[in-house]
N, C-alpha and C positions, 0 to 999 in steps of 0.2 A: 434437578442437573445441576450440578457444583459450577460447572463452567463451559464457554461455549468458543468454538474456534474456528475464523475466517481468514482466506490468504488471499490478499491486495495486491496490485503490483499499480504501481504509480507516478512509472517512473524512477528514479535512481531510488535503490531501498534504503541508503542514508537519511534522506527526507522523512521517505514516509514512517521509516520506524522511530526516527527524531520526533514526527508528532504525536504519532500515538503512544509512547512512553511517558509522555505528559495527561494522556486522561485517566480522568478517576471513571476506577470499575476496571480498566484494560491491567490482567493480570499476568501477564506476559508479552513481549514481542519479541520475533525472532528474524532476522533476515534469510533469506535464502535464494532459492530460484528455484521453477516450475512451469509446467509446462509444455515443457520441448521435447525433444526427443532422442535425447544423448542420454544414459544412464552416469548417474552422479558428477555431473561437470563443474569443470573448474571454473573462477571466475575469468580467468583468461579464454576458458573455451565458449563462454556463455557470452563473452563482450564481443569474438570475432561474430555472433550473430549468424552461428551457422547450428546452434544444436537447436534453438526454437524455444529457448526457455527466455520467461519473463523474469527480472531480477522483480524478487517479491519478498512481504513481512506477512509471515504469521502472526494474527493477532489473535490472543486467548482473553476472552474477555470471562465478567461475571451478569450473566442476565439478571442479575439481582440487581445494577446499578447498574448498567447503563443497556440498553439492547443493541439488537444487531442494527435496525434502521437508525438508530445514532450513530454507530459504529459506519454504514457506509453513507451517512448525512456527513460528518465530518471528511468523509473519504475523498467523496467528491468536490466537498469545497478549498478542500487541502491539495489540488491539483487537475490539471487541465485536462478535463475528459474528453475535449475535441479534436487534440490533435492526435494524428495516426502514428505509432511507432517514435514518439517523440518527448518529452519536457523540456522544455527551454532550449540551451544547448547541448542536451544527449541526447543522440539520434539512433536509432535501431531499432530492428522488434523486442528487442530485451527490454525496449524501456514504454513497451505498449500499456494500456489503462486495461486492467481486468481484475474482475471478482471470481473468484474459484474456489467454488462452494466446497463445504467440507459433507454434504448430503443435502439432499434433494427438500429437502424442507425450509432450507434458507431460502431457493430460488426465487418464490413468490414475494420475499422482502425486496431478494435484491432487484429483483425487474421492478419492481412498483417503484423503489428508490431510483434506480435507471432510467425510467421512464418520468419521472418529477424531473430529474438533471438535464434529461431529454430536453422536455418541454421547455423549462426554462433557459437552453443553450438554441432551442429555435433548430430543434431535430438534427443536433450538427456532433450529438456525443459519439464517440467510439470505444467506447469502453466494449471491452467482450466478458459474457456469464457463463461459465465454463464450470462441469467438475474438476476439482482439482488435480492430479495428478502428476506423476514424476516429479515431484519436490525433493529436492537436496538443501541442507542445510548449508548458509553461507561461510565460508572461512571463517574462524575465529576472530581474524582481523577486521572486520565487516561489522561484528555484532557493537553494539552500543557505541557506532564512530560517533556520531555528535557529540554523545556526552563526554568520549575521551577525548576529540580534536578539536574542541570550540572555535579555536584562533585558526587552524587549516587555513588555507584559500577559497578552497568550493564552500565550507561549512560557513565560512564567515559571510561570504557573497550571495549561494544559493538559500542555503539551511536557516540562516539567523532569521535573514526577512520573511521567510513562509514560515516560521514561529512564532515567528511577533505577531504577522495576522491572525494566524490559528487562534494565538491566545487573546486577540481583541476581541475574535466572534465568536468565541466559545470557553468563554470566561467561566461558565456556570461548569460548563465541564471539564475546567482542567483538576489535576490529582494536588490535594490538598499540604 
């Protein structure tokens, strides 16, 4: 297998995308919307909270360089999996925590890492694990957002500190 993909919801996709774009072994990261009920929603529709979609990132990685377990451990360490439908000041079902499986073979690893995170958080993890469905790529202006706008207010106040923590915690996983 040349590559594998998993889709993750960890609040604002700009934050999650910025983290995974710096991970060694990650081949591509794409922001999008998934697991809702409105076909091909726009950002404005998703923000309304009425489409059922989560803001997500599709992470494509080389399993010879980084495994799914490692990807998911980074995911759990870089967002708060204990807050239902919220990350910091971002509130709504579109900001929920979720792991969206590309195939059923991913379920056992996802459940194992989820269970470990749940034990570490004393049973408070609310991250859902579901098969991926109704994925829509986000608009072009959302792709690589932090890389293109590092001085923007939200990026500076929210994403930059998250990236600093990620870099300190996962030094061995940083892209060279």
